[in-house]
C-alpha positions as MATLAB code, in Angstrom:
seq = 'XXXXXXXXXXXXXXXXXXXXXXXXXXXXXXXXXXXXXXXXXXXXXXXXXXXXXXXXXXXXXXXXXXXXXXXXXXXXXXXXXXXXXXXXXXXXXXXXXXXXXXXXXXXXXXXXXXXXXXXXXXXXXXXXXXXXXXXXXXXXXXXXXXXXXXXXXXXXXXXXXXXXXXXXXXXXXXXXXXXXXXXXXXXXXXXXXXXXXXXXXXXXXXXXXXXXXXXXXXXXXXXXXXXXXXXXXXXXXXXXXXXXXXXXXXXXXXXXXXXXXXXXXXXXXXXXXXXXXXXXXXXXXXXXXXXXXXXXXXXXXXXXXXXXXXXXXXXXXXXXXXXXXXXXXXXXXXXXXXXXXXXXXXXXXXXXXXXXXXXXXXXXXXXXXXXXXXXXXXXXXXXXXXXXXXXXXXXXXXXXXXXXXXXXXXXXXXXXXXXXXXXXXXXXXXXXXXXXXXXXXXXXXXXXXXXXXXXXXXXXXXXXXXXXXXXXXXXXXXXXXXXXXXXXXXXXXXXXXXXXXXXXXXXXXXXXXXXXXXXXXXXXXXXXXXXXXXXXXXXXXXXXXXXXXXXXXXXXXXXXXXXXXXXXXXXXXXXXXXXXXXXXXXXXXXXXXXXXXXXXXXXXXXXXXXXXXXXXXXXXXXXXXXXXXXXXXXXXXXXXXXXXXXXXXXXXXXXXXXXXXXXXXXXXXXXXXXXXXXXXXXXXXX';
ca = [
    -126.234   20.732   12.288;
    -126.212   20.212    8.545;
    -122.921   19.370    6.900;
    -122.438   21.773    4.001;
    -119.503   20.034    2.319;
    -119.332   16.240    2.248;
    -115.647   16.173    1.336;
    -113.325   17.610    3.982;
    -110.330   16.766    1.775;
    -111.555   19.200   -0.846;
    -111.596   22.093    1.655;
    -108.251   20.934    3.049;
    -106.729   21.440   -0.394;
    -108.665   24.450   -1.702;
    -108.710   26.546    1.479;
    -105.721   25.411    3.537;
    -103.449   24.277    0.697;
    -102.654   20.780    2.039;
    -102.802   17.620   -0.059;
    -103.404   15.304    2.881;
    -104.197   15.343    6.573;
    -101.427   14.825    9.088;
    -101.654   11.623   11.123;
    -104.705   11.720   13.385;
    -106.277   14.871   11.934;
    -108.897   13.260    9.658;
    -110.767   11.364   12.394;
    -110.768   14.413   14.692;
    -112.128   16.630   11.920;
    -114.864   14.082   11.211;
    -115.882   13.833   14.887;
    -115.944   17.622   15.387;
    -117.807   18.239   12.124;
    -120.477   15.695   13.065;
    -121.239   17.546   16.298;
    -119.644   15.252   18.874;
    -118.056   16.514   22.058;
    -114.330   16.034   21.498;
    -111.158   16.148   23.584;
    -108.024   15.946   21.454;
    -104.507   15.688   22.897;
    -102.060   16.367   20.081;
     -98.364   17.243   20.122;
     -97.333   20.831   19.532;
     -96.934   21.268   15.794;
     -99.420   18.457   15.142;
    -101.979   20.736   13.491;
    -104.526   21.300   16.283;
    -105.957   24.533   14.893;
    -106.955   22.935   11.594;
    -108.990   20.377   13.563;
    -111.471   23.080   14.562;
    -110.995   25.547   11.702;
    -111.915   23.063    8.973;
    -115.027   21.704   10.778;
    -116.177   25.308   11.208;
    -116.410   25.486    7.414;
    -118.282   22.183    7.264;
    -120.978   23.309    9.723;
    -123.709   25.919    9.584;
    -123.413   28.903   11.880;
    -120.397   30.391   13.620;
    -117.726   28.551   15.615;
    -116.580   30.366   18.751;
    -112.912   29.785   19.519;
    -111.783   30.419   23.113;
    -108.051   31.144   23.038;
    -105.834   32.524   25.811;
    -103.547   34.874   23.912;
    -104.404   37.922   21.820;
    -101.305   37.611   19.621;
    -102.179   34.013   18.736;
    -105.803   34.899   17.949;
    -104.775   37.765   15.703;
    -102.274   35.562   13.848;
    -104.883   32.871   13.225;
    -107.520   35.372   12.110;
    -105.002   36.956    9.748;
    -104.112   33.551    8.279;
    -107.757   32.543    7.845;
    -108.686   35.788    6.128;
    -105.710   35.379    3.803;
    -107.169   31.964    2.928;
    -110.549   33.530    2.192;
    -112.299   32.457    5.411;
    -114.563   34.955    7.193;
    -112.994   35.117   10.650;
    -112.684   37.765   13.332;
    -111.662   38.339   16.924;
    -113.059   40.522   19.663;
    -110.034   41.564   21.717;
    -108.754   44.600   23.556;
    -106.202   44.990   20.758;
    -108.825   45.575   18.048;
    -109.054   48.779   16.064;
    -112.581   50.256   15.847;
    -112.711   49.158   12.200;
    -111.870   45.566   13.097;
    -114.576   45.459   15.762;
    -117.146   46.967   13.372;
    -116.290   44.294   10.806;
    -116.853   41.533   13.367;
    -120.254   42.941   14.351;
    -121.253   43.261   10.698;
    -120.221   39.654    9.995;
    -122.218   38.375   12.963;
    -125.283   40.358   11.962;
    -125.103   39.171    8.358;
    -124.436   35.582    9.521;
    -121.354   35.400    7.258;
    -118.733   35.041   10.003;
    -117.526   31.461   10.326;
    -115.036   31.732   13.210;
    -115.168   34.178   16.114;
    -112.131   34.245   18.450;
    -112.636   35.350   22.056;
    -110.314   35.609   25.041;
    -111.608   33.682   28.094;
    -111.722   36.936   30.096;
    -114.491   38.168   27.812;
    -116.805   35.454   29.152;
    -117.014   37.380   32.437;
    -119.179   39.967   30.674;
    -122.892   39.246   30.815;
    -123.280   40.791   27.376;
    -121.087   38.101   25.795;
    -123.545   35.277   26.450;
    -126.433   37.405   25.103;
    -124.398   38.224   22.004;
    -123.557   34.582   21.323;
    -127.096   33.354   21.968;
    -128.241   35.529   19.052;
    -125.306   34.839   16.738;
    -126.157   31.315   15.577;
    -123.290   29.583   17.350;
    -122.993   25.912   16.362;
    -119.727   24.901   18.043;
    -117.351   26.026   20.793;
    -113.671   25.247   20.220;
    -111.355   25.530   23.218;
    -107.672   25.999   22.454;
    -105.085   25.259   25.192;
    -107.792   23.398   27.133;
    -105.362   22.496   29.939;
    -105.882   26.082   31.166;
    -109.203   24.928   32.651;
    -107.454   22.600   35.078;
    -106.140   23.793   38.418;
    -103.742   20.824   38.202;
    -102.399   22.070   34.874;
     -99.367   24.287   34.457;
    -101.173   27.378   33.183;
    -104.507   27.611   35.017;
    -106.740   30.479   33.860;
    -109.791   31.040   36.120;
    -111.932   32.441   33.302;
    -111.735   29.081   31.523;
    -114.085   27.812   34.257;
    -116.913   29.801   32.603;
    -116.786   27.778   29.390;
    -118.856   24.884   30.741;
    -121.693   27.245   31.677;
    -121.506   28.833   28.211;
    -121.834   25.401   26.585;
    -124.919   24.650   28.664;
    -126.462   28.040   27.857;
    -125.917   27.678   24.105;
    -126.555   23.890   24.052;
    -123.814   23.241   21.500;
    -120.934   20.752   21.377;
    -117.404   21.549   22.534;
    -114.156   20.554   20.869;
    -111.248   20.945   23.305;
    -107.586   20.801   22.289;
    -104.284   20.762   24.148;
    -100.759   19.461   23.690;
    -100.038   18.659   27.329;
    -102.389   16.971   29.776;
    -101.649   14.078   32.094;
    -104.446   11.799   33.303;
    -105.352   14.053   36.243;
    -105.561   17.131   34.030;
    -107.626   15.277   31.412;
    -110.090   14.208   34.112;
    -110.547   17.803   35.256;
    -111.003   19.013   31.671;
    -113.851   16.513   31.304;
    -115.385   17.642   34.596;
    -115.151   21.363   33.867;
    -116.071   21.426   30.179;
    -118.251   18.362   29.677;
    -119.938   17.996   33.094;
    -118.143   14.673   33.634;
    -119.674   13.259   30.441;
    -117.117   11.337   28.422;
    -116.206   13.168   25.219;
    -114.811   11.323   22.225;
    -111.148   11.421   23.168;
    -108.216   11.363   20.775;
    -104.806   10.791   22.302;
    -102.503   11.114   19.349;
     -99.227   10.676   21.105;
     -96.919   13.247   22.541;
     -93.802   12.290   20.670;
     -91.863   14.917   18.747;
     -89.128   12.698   17.308;
     -87.465   15.625   15.530;
     -86.539   17.233   18.879;
     -83.232   16.286   20.470;
     -83.578   16.247   24.275;
     -80.745   17.047   26.690;
     -80.328   18.079   30.335;
     -77.157   19.269   32.060;
     -76.327   20.075   35.667;
     -75.403   23.742   36.004;
     -71.666   24.379   35.869;
     -70.929   27.946   34.727;
     -74.478   28.138   33.319;
     -74.005   31.319   31.313;
     -71.097   29.740   29.449;
     -73.158   26.573   28.915;
     -75.905   28.601   27.216;
     -73.394   30.611   25.172;
     -71.686   27.414   23.978;
     -75.020   25.829   23.043;
     -76.018   28.968   21.098;
     -72.589   29.248   19.426;
     -73.009   25.798   17.879;
     -76.306   27.017   16.353;
     -75.342   30.542   15.355;
     -77.646   32.088   12.770;
     -80.572   29.851   13.764;
     -83.712   31.136   15.501;
     -83.863   30.116   19.156;
     -85.479   30.792   22.517;
     -83.740   30.824   25.888;
     -86.248   30.511   28.746;
     -85.109   32.153   31.992;
     -86.477   32.004   35.525;
     -86.298   35.778   36.156;
     -86.838   38.962   34.209;
     -83.380   40.223   35.106;
     -81.736   37.120   33.651;
     -83.501   37.602   30.296;
     -81.831   41.003   29.992;
     -78.331   40.010   31.121;
     -78.285   36.838   29.014;
     -79.520   38.663   25.916;
     -76.709   41.187   26.399;
     -74.143   38.367   26.741;
     -75.427   36.756   23.538;
     -75.178   40.062   21.662;
     -71.624   40.505   22.907;
     -70.898   37.007   21.555;
     -72.084   38.095   18.118;
     -75.661   36.838   18.113;
     -78.751   38.794   17.128;
     -80.567   38.652   20.463;
     -83.204   40.501   22.493;
     -85.157   39.956   25.710;
     -88.864   39.595   26.498;
     -90.752   39.544   29.804;
     -94.059   40.562   31.345;
     -92.619   43.738   32.878;
     -92.033   45.341   29.469;
     -94.368   47.859   27.903;
     -96.954   46.307   25.572;
     -95.492   48.094   22.517;
     -92.017   46.781   23.337;
     -93.321   43.243   23.656;
     -95.167   43.498   20.339;
     -91.971   44.813   18.724;
     -90.035   41.730   19.901;
     -92.834   39.412   18.748;
     -92.797   41.086   15.339;
     -89.021   40.813   15.025;
     -89.038   37.158   16.031;
     -91.688   36.278   13.451;
     -89.995   38.185   10.628;
     -86.231   37.918   11.272;
     -84.113   34.852   10.636;
     -81.627   33.847   13.306;
     -82.997   36.001   16.155;
     -82.560   34.648   19.690;
     -85.120   35.724   22.299;
     -84.252   35.385   25.985;
     -87.634   35.248   27.661;
     -89.674   34.350   30.680;
     -92.697   32.115   30.139;
     -94.602   35.314   29.227;
     -93.229   34.537   25.746;
     -95.509   31.582   25.537;
     -98.531   30.199   23.821;
     -98.593   32.822   21.075;
     -95.310   31.631   19.593;
     -96.301   30.144   16.227;
     -93.006   30.438   14.302;
     -92.452   27.126   12.456;
     -88.656   27.251   12.050;
     -87.365   27.708   15.611;
     -84.307   25.480   15.571;
     -83.504   25.357   19.279;
     -84.926   26.008   22.752;
     -82.775   26.214   25.871;
     -83.831   26.499   29.497;
     -81.343   28.511   31.532;
     -83.307   27.485   34.632;
     -85.396   24.442   35.530;
     -89.027   24.766   34.304;
     -91.990   24.515   36.627;
     -93.164   21.014   35.664;
     -92.963   18.383   32.944;
     -96.076   19.872   31.337;
     -94.475   23.320   31.210;
     -91.195   21.835   29.922;
     -92.951   19.936   27.145;
     -95.035   22.955   26.144;
     -91.942   25.177   25.986;
     -89.624   22.853   24.070;
     -92.568   22.169   21.744;
     -92.083   25.592   20.213;
     -88.986   24.292   18.454;
     -89.179   22.438   15.152;
     -92.865   22.925   14.464;
     -92.045   22.480   10.773;
     -90.968   18.901   11.466;
     -87.280   19.541   10.739;
     -84.644   18.657   13.360;
     -84.377   20.963   16.393;
     -82.354   20.856   19.600;
     -83.246   21.437   23.239;
     -81.125   21.864   26.372;
     -82.278   22.270   29.977;
     -79.955   23.328   32.796;
     -80.743   22.525   36.412;
     -79.109   22.896   39.806;
     -79.827   23.011   43.551;
     -80.907   26.663   43.392;
     -83.565   25.852   40.784;
     -85.027   23.038   42.843;
     -85.038   25.147   45.992;
     -86.683   28.040   44.107;
     -89.419   25.782   42.705;
     -90.050   24.248   46.146;
     -90.341   27.747   47.613;
     -92.811   28.768   44.895;
     -95.024   25.867   45.938;
     -94.649   26.401   49.683;
     -95.208   30.167   49.493;
     -98.376   29.788   47.427;
    -101.848   29.953   48.906;
    -102.990   26.547   47.649;
    -104.369   24.012   50.157;
    -101.978   21.329   51.466;
    -103.231   18.564   49.138;
    -102.612   20.762   46.106;
     -99.138   21.671   47.385;
     -98.364   18.004   47.933;
     -99.445   17.209   44.373;
     -97.295   20.056   43.051;
     -94.289   18.681   44.942;
     -94.985   15.305   43.321;
     -95.036   16.968   39.889;
     -91.723   18.629   40.626;
     -90.414   15.210   41.685;
     -91.457   13.905   38.256;
     -89.480   16.698   36.581;
     -86.427   15.828   38.702;
     -86.926   12.230   37.609;
     -86.687   13.410   33.998;
     -83.591   15.498   34.758;
     -81.927   12.537   36.521;
     -83.252    9.879   34.117;
     -81.260    6.662   33.901;
     -82.231    5.593   30.401;
     -83.754    7.074   27.255;
     -84.965   10.514   28.266;
     -87.783   10.568   25.716;
     -89.113    7.269   27.087;
     -89.324    8.840   30.574;
     -90.945   12.004   29.204;
     -93.596   10.222   27.170;
     -94.186    7.678   29.932;
     -95.297   10.544   32.156;
     -98.117   11.227   29.685;
     -98.989    7.547   29.305;
     -97.160    7.010   26.014;
     -94.778    4.085   25.473;
     -91.915    4.024   22.963;
     -88.667    2.209   22.368;
     -85.366    4.009   23.034;
     -85.358    7.048   20.767;
     -81.686    7.382   19.835;
     -82.185   11.157   19.781;
     -81.447   12.244   23.340;
     -78.318   12.786   25.386;
     -78.760    9.583   27.404;
     -79.193    7.391   24.332;
     -75.986    8.933   22.986;
     -74.095    8.623   26.311;
     -75.687    6.183   28.778;
     -75.159    7.244   32.421;
     -73.020    5.373   34.945;
     -75.389    3.468   37.267;
     -74.792    1.592   40.523;
     -76.814   -0.412   43.030;
     -77.783    2.220   45.615;
     -80.137    0.047   47.692;
     -78.045    0.234   50.881;
     -77.491    4.002   50.616;
     -81.202    4.611   50.040;
     -82.068    2.348   52.999;
     -79.767    4.437   55.203;
     -81.468    7.662   54.056;
     -84.960    6.225   54.580;
     -83.975    4.933   58.024;
     -82.741    8.415   59.003;
     -86.078    9.860   57.871;
     -88.126    7.364   59.903;
     -85.959    7.470   63.041;
     -86.403   11.258   63.203;
     -90.183   11.003   62.832;
     -90.361   12.345   59.248;
     -89.989   15.835   60.715;
     -86.785   17.067   59.053;
     -85.485   18.159   55.675;
     -82.516   16.849   53.720;
     -79.959   19.194   55.349;
     -80.471   17.852   58.877;
     -80.769   14.256   57.680;
     -77.461   14.545   55.823;
     -75.773   15.919   58.959;
     -76.961   12.779   60.769;
     -75.816   10.401   58.022;
     -72.383   12.018   57.644;
     -71.973   12.304   61.431;
     -71.806   16.082   61.896;
     -72.661   17.125   65.460;
     -74.491   20.400   64.898;
     -76.343   22.197   67.698;
     -79.598   20.970   66.186;
     -78.385   17.358   66.070;
     -77.135   17.518   69.664;
     -80.223   19.284   71.080;
     -82.507   16.603   69.661;
     -80.287   13.715   70.671;
     -79.898   12.627   67.063;
     -76.194   11.934   67.602;
     -77.349    8.888   69.606;
     -79.340    7.402   66.723;
     -78.115    4.166   65.072;
     -78.031    6.076   61.749;
     -75.642    8.750   63.066;
     -72.433    8.646   61.041;
     -73.302    5.558   58.954;
     -73.216    7.425   55.638;
     -69.537    8.240   55.258;
     -69.397    6.735   51.759;
     -70.581   10.118   50.435;
     -69.819   13.677   51.446;
     -72.601   16.231   51.949;
     -72.737   17.093   48.240;
     -72.939   13.424   47.340;
     -75.833   12.837   49.753;
     -77.631   15.886   48.349;
     -77.461   14.205   44.935;
     -78.761   10.950   46.456;
     -81.745   12.721   48.048;
     -82.400   14.597   44.807;
     -82.515   11.315   42.878;
     -84.739    9.777   45.566;
     -87.164   12.655   45.052;
     -86.879   12.165   41.302;
     -88.001    8.562   41.827;
     -90.803    9.872   44.108;
     -89.547    7.850   47.095;
     -89.782   10.924   49.334;
     -91.716   14.178   49.126;
     -91.593   17.427   51.101;
     -94.591   17.698   53.423;
     -96.108   21.222   53.144;
     -97.763   20.840   56.561;
     -94.404   20.048   58.178;
     -92.509   22.867   56.483;
     -90.667   20.763   53.940;
     -89.890   17.764   56.157;
     -89.324   14.718   53.939;
     -91.958   11.991   54.150;
     -91.576    8.538   52.692;
     -93.991    7.397   49.959;
     -95.385    3.900   49.562;
     -92.960    3.318   46.681;
     -90.041    3.457   49.147;
     -91.257    0.786   51.564;
     -90.185   -2.304   49.560;
     -86.680   -0.821   49.270;
     -86.515   -0.105   53.009;
     -87.620   -3.678   53.782;
     -85.059   -5.129   51.370;
     -87.776   -6.515   49.077;
     -86.657   -4.389   46.115;
     -83.414   -2.863   44.862;
     -82.749    0.522   43.323;
     -80.099    1.937   41.021;
     -78.963    5.555   40.997;
     -76.663    7.574   38.757;
     -73.078    7.569   39.979;
     -72.168   10.368   37.562;
     -74.743   12.693   39.188;
     -73.191   12.036   42.595;
     -69.595   12.366   41.392;
     -70.403   15.643   39.644;
     -72.682   16.953   42.378;
     -72.445   20.762   42.203;
     -70.932   22.594   45.126;
     -73.104   24.527   47.522;
     -74.357   27.607   45.701;
     -72.641   30.892   46.312;
     -76.043   32.561   46.349;
     -76.750   34.134   49.736;
     -79.879   32.529   51.154;
     -82.186   34.297   53.573;
     -82.160   31.297   55.905;
     -80.515   27.889   56.038;
     -81.754   25.159   53.731;
     -83.328   23.456   56.742;
     -85.314   26.570   57.719;
     -86.262   27.559   54.152;
     -89.586   25.603   54.019;
     -90.786   27.229   57.273;
     -89.712   30.618   55.912;
     -91.826   29.914   52.822;
     -94.825   28.971   54.969;
     -94.465   32.174   57.020;
     -94.268   34.224   53.819;
     -97.403   32.503   52.508;
     -99.271   33.437   55.709;
     -97.954   37.015   55.449;
     -99.088   37.220   51.841;
    -102.608   35.995   52.690;
    -102.953   38.503   55.538;
    -101.563   41.328   53.401;
    -103.959   40.576   50.543;
    -106.910   40.452   52.938;
    -105.895   43.796   54.461;
    -104.899   45.264   51.070;
    -101.531   46.392   52.358;
     -97.962   45.603   51.259;
     -96.547   42.434   52.798;
     -93.841   44.255   54.743;
     -96.534   46.158   56.673;
     -97.469   42.866   58.345;
     -93.876   41.807   59.136;
     -90.559   42.468   57.409;
     -88.405   39.678   55.986;
     -85.989   40.226   58.873;
     -88.735   39.426   61.382;
     -89.808   36.316   59.474;
     -86.186   35.152   59.272;
     -85.904   35.359   63.057;
     -89.162   33.433   63.442;
     -87.932   30.697   61.083;
     -84.586   30.402   62.834;
     -85.749   30.556   66.469;
     -89.160   28.868   66.006;
     -91.020   30.460   68.942;
     -93.578   28.077   70.424;
     -95.538   30.467   72.669;
     -96.847   33.996   72.360;
     -94.273   35.013   74.971;
     -91.478   33.700   72.769;
     -93.112   35.319   69.726;
     -93.162   38.683   71.518;
     -89.363   38.494   71.894;
     -88.913   38.423   68.103;
     -87.596   41.725   66.767;
     -90.406   43.560   64.972;
     -93.250   41.928   66.922;
     -94.696   44.738   68.997;
     -97.732   44.564   71.241;
    -100.206   45.539   68.488;
     -98.759   43.115   65.952;
     -98.672   40.361   68.531;
    -102.352   41.003   69.192;
    -103.256   41.074   65.484;
    -100.990   38.449   63.982;
     -99.180   36.553   66.745;
    -101.580   33.625   66.900;
    -101.664   33.270   63.103;
     -97.895   33.009   62.753;
     -97.514   30.864   65.858;
    -100.030   28.465   64.318;
     -97.836   28.189   61.209;
     -94.761   27.382   63.307;
     -96.309   24.950   65.791;
     -99.206   23.607   63.746;
    -101.694   24.489   66.504;
    -103.576   27.642   67.397;
    -102.332   28.928   70.783;
    -104.630   29.429   73.740;
    -105.919   33.019   73.642;
    -104.379   35.379   76.228;
    -106.282   37.942   78.251;
    -105.334   41.462   76.985;
    -103.673   42.259   80.332;
    -101.499   39.144   80.054;
    -100.797   39.709   76.346;
     -99.434   43.160   77.185;
     -96.712   41.434   79.238;
     -95.822   38.873   76.548;
     -92.112   38.398   76.104;
     -91.274   40.156   79.380;
     -90.242   38.766   82.771;
     -93.427   40.295   84.139;
     -95.367   37.807   81.999;
     -93.993   34.833   83.945;
     -94.733   36.676   87.212;
     -98.298   37.301   86.070;
     -98.802   33.576   85.391;
     -97.530   32.588   88.852;
     -99.608   35.289   90.573;
    -102.669   34.087   88.659;
    -102.094   30.516   89.895;
    -101.796   31.718   93.525;
    -104.896   33.917   93.275;
    -106.931   30.969   91.984;
    -105.644   28.665   94.716;
    -106.602   31.166   97.447;
    -109.980   32.303   96.114;
    -111.684   30.487   99.049;
    -108.833   31.017  101.520;
    -106.189   28.605  102.782;
    -108.693   25.979  103.838;
    -111.097   26.412  100.892;
    -114.057   27.513  103.046;
    -113.618   31.273  103.107;
    -115.556   33.972  101.327;
    -114.934   34.029   97.601;
    -112.387   36.719   96.589;
    -110.617   37.243   93.266;
    -107.997   39.596   91.832;
    -108.627   41.032   88.366;
    -106.236   40.521   85.452;
    -105.450   44.240   85.300;
    -104.524   44.285   89.032;
    -102.280   41.240   88.623;
    -100.596   42.990   85.706;
     -99.837   46.034   87.896;
     -98.401   43.849   90.647;
     -96.208   41.978   88.135;
     -94.941   45.248   86.663;
     -94.441   47.260   89.895;
     -93.198   44.400   92.109;
     -94.198   45.839   95.531;
     -91.856   44.647   98.300;
     -94.168   44.981  101.313;
     -97.850   44.753  102.208;
     -98.329   48.540  102.434;
     -97.089   48.997   98.862;
     -99.275   46.100   97.784;
    -102.357   47.716   99.345;
    -101.802   50.943   97.393;
    -102.176   49.147   94.029;
    -105.609   49.802   92.509;
    -107.820   46.743   92.840;
    -106.214   45.505   96.038;
    -107.432   46.518   99.504;
    -107.263   45.293  103.054;
    -109.351   42.171  102.454;
    -107.372   41.083   99.384;
    -104.041   41.966  100.972;
    -104.985   39.830  103.970;
    -105.948   36.926  101.685;
    -103.279   37.137   98.959;
    -100.590   39.589  100.100;
     -98.023   37.308  101.728;
     -98.339   34.663   99.034;
     -97.888   37.303   96.291;
     -94.810   38.715   98.069;
     -93.321   35.204   98.225;
     -93.700   34.928   94.430;
     -92.070   38.320   93.911;
     -89.166   37.481   96.243;
     -88.557   34.152   94.468;
     -88.350   36.013   91.172;
     -85.663   38.287   92.638;
];
């Protein structure tokens, strides 16, 4: 493509009003303008949009911008048009006049930037439209959405690579958060594994103060944080829709201007909140992550997380909405046992394959490592993305270094308990062993005879929970999705177990370990991973059948399965809510989740007796009938008894040969061959 303007600096000043590029922008603009495939990782607030908007003005033709949020597209189009740039968007939020203007600009070849949502690529007409529009460049905003390893995967982003091949034009992809794994998938999906010119311009936002706190009266913690910043614009991210509403109300009662925002609100109500936030000073929005990538307000002075985010990528993206103007801004993230359990359940109840679930558990471990960091928090955060810095002096741990101690012996005890129980149990059971609590589960499995039983009395249960949490934060152990949350040791733990390496942990985290939550759990902590796996199976079956989940089995039924762990179809049939039809349809599926193996299929006549005493009788009668098929000596005429006849005998329990002969399917010959032996079985059963 021809370059229309040799001097990008001139357009930077005349169109965008800036005297100079921000660090890193100039070389990205040059690479994009010259038609190279580009992947740029830039911190939020680093000026990503200019890196594709300015090259669009340097190149002939139209630049197509794929962006995931209508509100963000409309804001950027509005800003470009104010600056005199011909730009438009084709979205579901367009007025007829806006759409007509876009079509006219494309036809006249005057439009320089066309914004599209990724969902629009599913339409066959879109590719035909773009093939005739003189497209010279595709810009992909929030490119991490193409990665299934990223924190905000959008399936329609997978169509962008095919669009690039169809139009035969370069791609410039931009994101603020992408670890090495996510960057590799971006290259695979967008550039067909070709290596784009990559710009990694650091992730550091030195103007943001970073802080984490363990939950201790969390509502009051948020209110105190907001009170110290009264009159400043802020966002409080919440884990549930209900919490956005109750926390916004509490903030209003404390004298703040506050409102809530979540995906369950009407579209007009959401737009009203977005409008207020962009125009009002000092408004606090309590929101779920639905209040996300469209937030472009430069003077947000603080972001708080009332609940633990999903991952480090999500955390960094969300705090990145503060201080986009470069001025100081504060962040606070609260975390507690409930958050960690909730995030584990989200992973376990999902429909992803085991390797993906394992990777997601590792990502959550990395977030716990950030929450339980032992030194400069920013150094840990940026190290996750491959960035290295000196201590920042602008985080809570630089201001107040944590109390550390040599925890090598304690960690060795925990790892030994994991190995001696076959890596088949979660933290709750392992802690019972270490502390020396003789529960039914410990006694039934003989774990009170282990050398590790009772050797961990230096900590109470809450203290050991904090130790295990920090071990997960150091990625020494991970929950195994295929073993329903049982902790498995990673390679990083082996040198510590062998005494070849030492490890320090935070004493303050153990001393201040929060008490067991008052929240009523459906099942015990030990049974929660299996409950999640059962719910995931129920969800998959319900989606396939297009019925509500409770039609398959109710929560009450799944709770009983998780707690009793039936290991045969007979045991499954004794679970409340598992009738004959549901046992036939779903029994094997759920038994496979619990035991890890598909059960041997049962004949329909035997399955009808599942869970009943008659089932055991049927099995014994079947054994006898097979033994006597050729008579006592094995040389007689072949005779057999059908499954349906055996079922009738097991149910009716005849007590003499005459009664036996009257059962359909029996007769004199079969009574002579099998009768006495069958009666012996029935008498033994009482």
